[in-house]
Each structure stands twice: as C-alpha cells, then as structure tokens.
Backbone as CSV, one residue per row, in Angstrom:
resi,resn,N_x,N_y,N_z,CA_x,CA_y,CA_z,C_x,C_y,C_z
1,MET,-6.471,-16.956,3.422,-5.319,-16.135,4.073,-5.598,-14.677,3.355
2,GLN,-5.306,-13.597,3.916,-5.232,-12.665,3.884,-4.017,-11.662,4.238
3,LEU,-2.889,-11.567,3.728,-2.177,-10.740,4.058,-2.418,-9.276,4.268
4,ASN,-1.733,-8.681,5.593,-2.353,-7.090,5.659,-1.053,-6.163,5.768
5,PHE,-0.853,-5.138,5.423,-0.279,-3.900,6.163,-0.735,-3.110,7.654
6,TYR,0.513,-3.037,8.619,0.219,-2.356,9.608,1.038,-1.323,9.731
7,PHE,0.526,-0.074,9.898,1.103,1.515,9.946,1.087,1.791,11.161
8,ASP,1.953,2.128,11.958,2.063,3.146,12.949,2.353,4.352,12.903
9,GLN,1.481,5.265,12.953,1.213,7.045,12.440,1.929,7.490,13.801
10,SER,2.131,7.330,14.999,3.127,7.678,16.087,4.471,7.375,15.975
11,ARG,4.683,6.668,15.036,6.473,5.976,14.811,6.752,6.890,13.304
12,CYS,5.891,7.128,12.569,6.600,7.275,11.193,6.828,9.153,11.501
13,ASN,8.342,9.186,10.746,8.601,10.682,10.939,8.768,11.024,9.528
14,GLY,8.370,10.144,8.723,8.325,10.957,7.201,9.511,10.993,6.370
15,CYS,10.352,10.020,6.722,11.804,9.955,6.764,12.076,9.338,5.227
16,GLN,10.749,8.691,4.585,10.688,8.538,3.114,12.096,7.440,2.750
17,THR,12.407,6.059,3.848,13.341,5.133,3.513,12.736,4.051,2.981
18,CYS,11.721,3.858,3.583,10.712,2.669,3.030,10.242,2.926,1.524
19,VAL,9.750,4.219,0.799,10.001,4.929,-0.184,11.278,4.510,-1.174
20,VAL,12.049,4.917,-0.477,13.373,4.754,-1.296,13.894,3.266,-1.675
21,ALA,13.557,2.434,-0.622,13.995,1.281,-0.143,12.931,0.351,-1.528
22,CYS,11.577,0.760,-1.609,10.556,0.013,-2.611,11.139,0.445,-4.059
23,LYS,11.801,1.783,-4.220,11.831,1.985,-5.515,13.539,1.457,-5.549
24,ASP,14.279,0.798,-4.903,15.108,0.559,-5.284,15.304,-1.080,-5.525
25,TRP,14.318,-1.726,-4.432,14.578,-3.162,-4.775,13.390,-3.573,-5.950
26,ASN,12.792,-2.675,-6.534,12.177,-3.164,-7.347,12.174,-2.284,-8.889
27,ASP,13.581,-1.494,-8.661,13.685,-0.990,-9.898,13.150,-0.120,-10.524
28,VAL,12.245,0.695,-9.756,12.004,1.814,-10.275,12.662,2.941,-9.826
29,PRO,12.439,3.667,-11.674,13.779,4.843,-11.442,13.372,5.948,-10.905
30,PRO,14.378,6.535,-10.461,13.946,8.316,-9.615,13.313,8.694,-10.415
31,CYS,12.210,9.504,-9.846,11.515,10.420,-10.481,10.367,9.711,-11.240
32,ALA,10.513,8.355,-11.499,9.310,7.776,-12.172,7.985,7.339,-11.341
33,ALA,7.613,6.649,-11.906,6.264,5.888,-10.532,6.748,5.552,-9.423
34,THR,5.706,5.887,-8.312,6.152,5.959,-6.981,4.981,4.953,-6.161
35,TRP,5.636,3.304,-6.204,4.547,2.094,-5.662,4.221,2.628,-4.106
36,LEU,5.033,3.544,-3.291,4.696,3.882,-2.189,5.166,4.786,-1.732
37,ARG,4.108,5.684,-1.093,3.589,7.415,-0.814,3.803,8.037,0.640
38,ILE,4.502,8.271,1.001,3.955,8.750,2.643,3.781,10.142,2.075
39,GLN,2.508,10.683,2.594,1.769,12.033,2.630,1.898,12.341,3.640
40,SER,1.758,13.796,4.197,1.231,14.619,5.386,0.123,15.245,5.462
41,ARG,-0.783,15.138,6.324,-2.466,15.949,6.705,-1.867,16.480,8.072
42,GLU,-2.247,17.753,7.478,-2.549,18.759,8.668,-3.729,19.159,9.257
43,LYS,-3.832,18.511,10.478,-5.244,18.908,10.808,-5.436,19.850,12.260
44,GLY,-6.534,20.356,12.718,-6.606,20.818,13.649,-6.488,22.310,13.240
45,GLN,-6.473,23.235,14.603,-6.637,25.031,14.257,-5.683,25.246,15.030
46,PHE,-4.760,26.211,15.043,-4.394,26.895,15.512,-4.852,27.134,17.203
47,PRO,-4.063,27.225,18.358,-2.602,26.947,18.227,-2.568,25.076,18.529
48,LYS,-3.650,24.486,18.211,-3.699,22.902,18.384,-3.629,22.715,16.887
49,VAL,-2.433,22.452,16.554,-2.062,21.915,15.205,-1.319,20.799,15.359
50,MET,-1.939,19.809,14.079,-1.004,18.147,14.199,-0.865,18.014,12.740
51,LEU,0.154,17.304,12.410,0.487,16.809,11.378,0.804,15.276,11.436
52,SER,0.085,14.591,10.570,-0.262,13.104,10.542,0.109,12.545,9.352
53,LEU,0.868,11.310,9.337,1.127,11.270,8.046,0.606,9.738,7.536
54,LEU,0.301,9.513,6.758,-0.430,8.456,5.927,0.785,7.571,4.682
55,TYR,0.532,6.257,5.142,1.381,5.155,4.413,0.231,4.650,3.088
56,LEU,0.554,5.206,1.852,-0.102,5.065,0.912,0.567,4.097,-0.039
57,THR,-0.129,3.131,-0.371,0.155,2.226,-1.284,-0.652,0.976,-2.011
58,CYS,-0.319,0.302,-2.658,-1.773,-0.957,-2.748,-1.537,-1.345,-1.427
59,PHE,-3.158,-1.734,-1.179,-3.713,-2.458,-0.089,-3.848,-3.923,-0.324
60,HIS,-3.943,-4.540,-1.697,-4.102,-5.656,-1.590,-5.780,-5.988,-1.097
61,CYS,-6.712,-4.846,-1.264,-7.798,-5.334,-0.920,-8.862,-6.614,-0.877
62,THR,-9.474,-6.525,0.082,-10.026,-8.025,0.581,-11.681,-7.948,-0.896
63,GLN,-11.790,-6.908,-1.324,-12.803,-5.906,-2.754,-11.973,-5.263,-3.040
64,PRO,-11.252,-5.868,-3.806,-10.193,-4.891,-4.644,-11.219,-4.529,-6.095
65,THR,-11.698,-3.125,-6.244,-12.238,-2.633,-7.203,-11.195,-2.979,-8.809
66,CYS,-10.294,-2.636,-8.603,-9.477,-2.679,-9.728,-9.214,-3.852,-10.339
67,VAL,-9.289,-5.320,-9.400,-9.308,-6.469,-10.431,-11.140,-6.667,-11.134
68,SER,-11.431,-6.288,-10.263,-13.219,-6.384,-11.223,-13.634,-5.329,-12.372
69,ALA,-12.583,-4.363,-11.961,-12.827,-3.104,-13.304,-12.146,-3.767,-14.482
70,CYS,-10.686,-3.983,-14.367,-10.032,-4.453,-15.191,-10.481,-4.879,-16.517
71,PRO,-10.783,-4.350,-17.571,-11.314,-4.986,-18.907,-10.728,-6.256,-19.560
72,THR,-9.340,-6.427,-19.461,-8.581,-7.355,-19.461,-8.324,-8.452,-18.713
73,GLY,-8.495,-8.168,-17.523,-8.439,-9.314,-16.281,-6.596,-9.279,-15.731
74,ALA,-5.900,-8.295,-16.356,-4.856,-8.193,-16.247,-4.395,-8.347,-14.606
75,LEU,-5.558,-8.228,-13.744,-5.034,-8.011,-12.180,-5.867,-9.432,-12.022
76,SER,-5.493,-9.469,-10.861,-6.080,-10.883,-10.095,-5.343,-10.897,-8.509
77,LYS,-6.225,-11.626,-7.494,-6.044,-11.483,-6.683,-5.165,-13.016,-5.998
78,ARG,-4.129,-13.635,-5.220,-3.541,-14.803,-5.093,-4.416,-15.306,-4.391
79,GLU,-4.892,-16.441,-4.240,-5.247,-17.230,-3.271,-4.822,-17.422,-1.773
80,LYS,-3.762,-18.092,-2.084,-2.765,-18.306,-1.115,-2.686,-17.328,-0.001
81,ASP,-2.610,-15.587,-0.597,-2.369,-15.003,0.326,-2.559,-13.748,0.403
82,GLY,-4.123,-13.258,-0.883,-4.591,-12.138,-1.251,-3.874,-11.356,-1.783
83,ILE,-2.312,-11.696,-2.125,-1.921,-10.293,-2.966,-2.633,-9.955,-4.138
84,VAL,-2.706,-8.905,-4.720,-3.551,-8.633,-5.761,-2.344,-8.091,-6.382
85,VAL,-2.249,-8.842,-7.781,-0.640,-9.058,-8.847,-1.205,-8.589,-10.298
86,VAL,-0.355,-8.152,-10.939,-0.615,-7.568,-12.317,0.335,-8.357,-13.362
87,ASN,-0.793,-8.986,-14.307,-0.220,-9.430,-15.289,0.222,-8.976,-16.603
88,GLN,1.631,-8.305,-16.606,1.653,-6.968,-17.688,1.498,-7.719,-19.010
89,GLU,1.537,-8.755,-19.891,0.934,-9.644,-20.815,0.127,-9.355,-21.029
90,LEU,-1.033,-8.961,-19.898,-2.516,-8.692,-20.256,-2.960,-7.107,-20.205
91,CYS,-2.487,-6.468,-19.566,-2.140,-4.972,-19.340,-2.209,-4.280,-20.502
92,LEU,-3.342,-3.448,-20.759,-3.513,-2.175,-22.274,-2.803,-1.116,-21.867
93,PRO,-2.083,-0.479,-22.646,-1.197,0.792,-21.947,-2.154,1.678,-22.183
94,ASN,-2.075,2.531,-21.204,-2.585,3.599,-20.928,-4.204,3.639,-20.724
95,CYS,-4.378,2.290,-20.444,-5.756,2.423,-20.113,-6.390,2.985,-19.055
96,GLN,-5.653,2.684,-18.019,-5.958,3.654,-16.363,-7.218,3.394,-16.097
97,VAL,-7.957,2.156,-16.247,-9.811,2.087,-15.431,-8.629,1.752,-13.899
98,CYS,-8.176,1.099,-13.604,-7.543,0.498,-12.566,-7.797,1.352,-11.808
99,LEU,-6.711,2.798,-11.894,-6.366,3.766,-11.251,-7.831,4.115,-10.968
100,THR,-8.585,4.777,-11.892,-9.840,5.445,-11.500,-10.508,5.010,-10.502
101,VAL,-10.698,3.643,-10.320,-11.573,3.184,-9.349,-10.707,2.700,-8.014
102,CYS,-9.344,3.072,-7.978,-8.497,2.727,-6.574,-8.526,4.023,-5.901
103,PRO,-9.449,4.183,-4.784,-9.024,5.190,-3.401,-7.770,5.566,-3.758
104,TYR,-7.030,4.403,-3.087,-5.560,4.624,-3.183,-4.485,5.244,-3.867
105,GLN,-5.266,5.396,-5.277,-4.248,5.896,-6.352,-2.932,4.766,-6.569
106,ALA,-3.249,3.781,-6.489,-1.835,2.632,-6.274,-1.618,2.393,-7.397
107,PRO,-2.482,1.682,-8.492,-1.659,1.790,-10.199,-1.273,2.967,-10.280
108,GLN,0.297,2.905,-10.970,1.381,3.625,-11.441,1.810,3.092,-12.792
109,PHE,2.038,4.086,-13.460,2.154,3.904,-15.142,3.479,4.231,-15.551
110,ARG,4.623,2.819,-16.160,5.730,3.031,-16.566,5.758,3.980,-17.777
111,GLU,6.647,5.208,-17.784,7.037,5.780,-19.050,7.103,5.350,-19.974
112,SER,8.426,3.968,-19.844,8.442,3.441,-21.241,7.549,2.930,-21.877
113,ASP,6.659,2.057,-21.244,5.285,1.688,-21.810,3.795,1.667,-21.809
114,ALA,3.822,2.630,-20.999,2.470,3.226,-20.280,1.961,1.586,-19.605
115,LEU,2.345,0.714,-19.215,1.998,-0.095,-18.467,1.432,-0.110,-17.022
116,MET,0.520,-0.647,-16.391,0.650,-0.299,-14.788,1.502,-1.225,-14.221
117,GLU,1.843,-0.542,-12.985,2.695,-1.421,-12.539,2.462,-0.706,-10.904
118,LYS,2.247,-1.630,-9.657,2.511,-1.372,-8.292,2.990,-2.549,-7.599
119,CYS,2.617,-2.156,-6.311,3.321,-2.624,-5.232,2.622,-4.169,-5.301
120,ASP,3.543,-5.085,-5.163,3.145,-6.627,-5.242,3.395,-7.134,-3.731
121,PHE,3.738,-6.392,-2.648,3.741,-6.925,-1.474,5.138,-7.359,-1.481
122,CYS,5.977,-7.355,-2.040,7.303,-8.042,-2.431,6.948,-9.660,-2.266
123,LEU,6.259,-10.046,-3.396,5.933,-11.475,-3.432,6.972,-12.093,-3.246
124,GLU,8.201,-12.238,-4.124,9.354,-12.696,-4.260,9.884,-12.905,-2.774
125,ARG,10.131,-11.755,-2.274,10.467,-11.886,-0.868,9.877,-12.858,0.202
126,ILE,8.271,-12.660,-0.226,7.305,-13.247,1.004,7.131,-14.953,0.726
127,ASP,7.616,-15.236,-0.756,7.792,-16.533,-1.243,8.988,-17.462,-0.773
128,ALA,9.826,-16.258,-0.451,11.166,-16.756,0.313,11.147,-16.999,1.488
129,GLY,10.150,-16.443,2.517,10.164,-16.255,3.747,10.775,-15.302,4.372
130,LEU,10.964,-13.761,3.818,11.427,-12.930,4.013,10.299,-11.588,4.199
131,ARG,10.407,-10.665,4.788,9.547,-9.294,4.953,9.490,-8.821,3.857
132,PRO,8.778,-7.991,3.655,8.450,-6.750,2.357,9.436,-5.757,2.853
133,VAL,10.141,-5.131,1.717,11.635,-4.132,2.130,11.340,-3.037,2.541
134,CYS,9.863,-2.480,2.400,9.313,-1.117,3.157,9.489,-1.690,4.397
135,VAL,9.235,-2.361,5.163,8.836,-3.405,6.416,10.170,-3.323,6.977
136,ASP,11.094,-4.057,6.391,12.401,-4.454,6.473,13.548,-2.866,6.837
137,SER,13.181,-1.881,5.954,13.338,-0.898,6.192,13.435,0.052,6.770
138,CYS,12.084,0.441,7.291,11.889,1.126,8.162,12.329,1.242,9.779
139,PRO,13.507,2.184,9.502,14.227,2.778,10.957,13.410,2.999,11.970
140,GLN,12.077,3.200,11.998,11.291,3.827,12.936,10.618,2.743,13.303
141,ARG,10.611,1.289,12.814,10.078,0.420,13.073,8.424,1.083,12.969
142,ALA,7.824,1.441,12.410,6.442,2.371,12.118,5.431,0.840,10.861
143,LEU,6.230,-0.085,10.435,5.611,-1.084,9.946,5.741,-2.110,9.942
144,ASP,4.875,-3.230,9.739,4.872,-4.712,9.916,3.850,-5.213,8.580
145,TRP,3.752,-6.346,8.970,2.773,-7.470,8.217,2.442,-8.649,8.662
146,GLY,1.449,-8.891,7.816,1.182,-10.281,8.378,-0.429,-10.823,8.495
147,THR,-1.324,-11.796,9.062,-2.611,-11.534,8.925,-3.042,-10.617,9.505
148,LYS,-4.410,-10.305,9.264,-5.047,-9.700,10.215,-5.110,-10.166,12.070
149,GLU,-5.659,-11.237,11.949,-5.068,-12.015,13.295,-4.042,-11.325,13.939
150,THR,-2.870,-12.043,13.473,-2.068,-11.816,14.096,-1.284,-10.430,14.420
151,LEU,-1.542,-9.230,13.360,-1.167,-8.013,13.875,-2.130,-7.242,14.756
152,LEU,-3.854,-8.153,14.822,-3.906,-7.329,16.041,-3.707,-8.234,17.071
153,MET,-3.413,-9.404,17.832,-2.891,-9.776,18.710,-1.619,-9.151,18.918
154,LYS,-0.724,-8.572,18.202,0.240,-8.043,18.451,0.148,-6.615,18.435
155,TYR,-0.532,-5.826,17.927,-0.916,-4.375,18.308,-2.878,-4.644,18.514
156,PRO,-3.416,-4.443,19.647,-4.314,-4.436,19.985,-4.978,-3.392,19.533
157,SER,-4.078,-1.813,19.552,-5.059,-0.683,19.485,-5.159,-0.426,17.784
158,ALA,-4.808,-1.227,17.320,-4.900,-1.043,15.602,-6.206,-0.807,15.034
159,VAL,-6.774,-0.176,14.316,-8.164,0.082,13.664,-7.862,-0.313,12.106
160,PRO,-8.829,-0.459,11.537,-8.605,-0.406,10.153,-9.005,0.849,9.108
161,TRP,-9.110,1.952,9.725,-9.468,3.443,9.450,-8.744,4.277,10.363
162,VAL,-8.286,5.387,9.854,-7.974,6.779,10.700,-8.644,7.937,9.678
163,GLU,-8.600,8.852,10.293,-9.205,10.287,9.360,-7.703,10.751,8.727
164,GLY,-8.149,10.601,7.281,-7.374,11.154,6.408,-7.285,10.086,4.841
165,TYR,-7.567,8.781,5.737,-7.403,8.175,4.774,-9.395,7.734,3.788
166,PRO,-9.119,7.232,2.509,-10.257,6.803,1.896,-10.869,6.299,3.268
167,GLU,-12.471,6.508,2.954,-13.498,5.241,4.031,-13.472,3.752,3.381
168,PRO,-13.220,2.918,4.257,-12.783,1.217,3.607,-13.993,0.771,2.975
169,THR,-14.975,1.316,3.226,-16.366,0.434,3.208,-16.237,-0.644,1.732
170,SER,-16.000,0.240,0.648,-15.939,-0.860,-0.292,-14.880,-1.585,-0.632
171,THR,-14.212,-1.511,-0.297,-13.098,-2.029,-0.895,-12.303,-2.703,-0.159
172,GLN,-12.443,-2.808,1.634,-12.042,-3.424,2.738,-10.133,-3.424,2.521
173,PRO,-9.594,-2.294,2.268,-8.181,-2.374,2.377,-7.620,-3.426,3.480
174,SER,-6.322,-4.211,3.028,-5.785,-5.196,4.160,-4.679,-4.342,4.340
175,LEU,-5.274,-3.096,5.904,-4.408,-2.466,6.364,-4.765,-2.275,8.128
176,LEU,-3.884,-2.298,8.760,-4.559,-1.625,10.252,-3.485,-0.602,10.525
177,ILE,-3.926,0.073,11.399,-3.322,1.453,11.614,-3.170,2.050,12.824
178,LYS,-1.884,2.256,13.645,-2.164,2.792,14.773,-1.959,4.222,14.480
179,ALA,-3.205,4.806,15.087,-3.292,6.552,15.218,-2.591,7.570,15.961
180,ALA,-1.984,8.317,15.171,-1.128,9.113,15.787,-2.010,10.022,17.079
181,ARG,-1.592,10.228,18.266,-2.340,10.910,19.065,-2.706,12.688,19.032
C-alpha cells in the first residue's frame, strides 16, 4: 500500500494554516525548517494572468531518490504504507545528499545539530487512526490523503502532475492534484 496526498489548487487560498499547524504539531520553531510550504506561481500574460499555488512537502515518492542516495541508510520507506522516514541516529550532520537529489526540496536541516528532518506524513497520527495535521487543519478543505485508488474514486479529475511542479517521472511522487482552472 502507498499513501498519497491530494491537493485541490482551486480551493487553496494560500492562508498557510497547514504550514503553521505542521510546525506546531512537530515542534518546529518559527523561522526554522519548514516541512511544508505553499508557493505561488504566476502564469499567463496580461490581461490573462493567473496565480496558482503549489503544495510542497515530502511526497513519500514511490521511487524516492533520497532513500537510494543516502550514504548511511538513514532514510527508508515503510512497507505498510510507503511513508519515507528518517533515522536521526544514522543521519550525518550537514551531509545534505538527500536534499540535492530531491526535486521537491523536502529535506530540511535543523539549526541545532544540522540533522535532516522532513514531513513524516504525521505517522503517529495515522498509526492512531487520525488524519495528517495539515489535512485536518485546512479551512478550505484543499487537502486530503489516502491510497491512490481511494483518492481517485473520491476525486476523479485528480492528476499526478500540473504545471509548476517538477516532472514526476523519476521519483513518482505520491501526490494527486486537482488543477486550478
């Protein structure tokens, strides 16, 4: 089984509630590493200009380049749900190999010890039968999670890639998106 995120670009208004909730839940200090980012991208030409928002985090890829690139084996993929996890005890401070190979810039490094940290899909919450905190906190209901099959039944217009995201060919991110119009 592989868990996926779902992001509805047409619902997201860039309020950053998911970002703040993620930092709060994971005790990430303000102005430090950000496990989740909402970035804006402009497209089109005047007078037809559009702003689209991108949900960026660790997408727990089907083929995670970070796992194979890590020189110490600090990154692994859980069998039961496909979540990519980091073992802090094996991580080398300031190594950053994982960051250089991640097209989503998901790995972040703590200021205190330069060890890598990233979104873990709120695995404690999932293991307890709860939703990831970013999904729970979104006031616009722009985020969801589940298996790819479940999400595609729920959101049949979802696609694995939209303009603005890196091409998914090599890593196969576990993300489905409803594009903004």
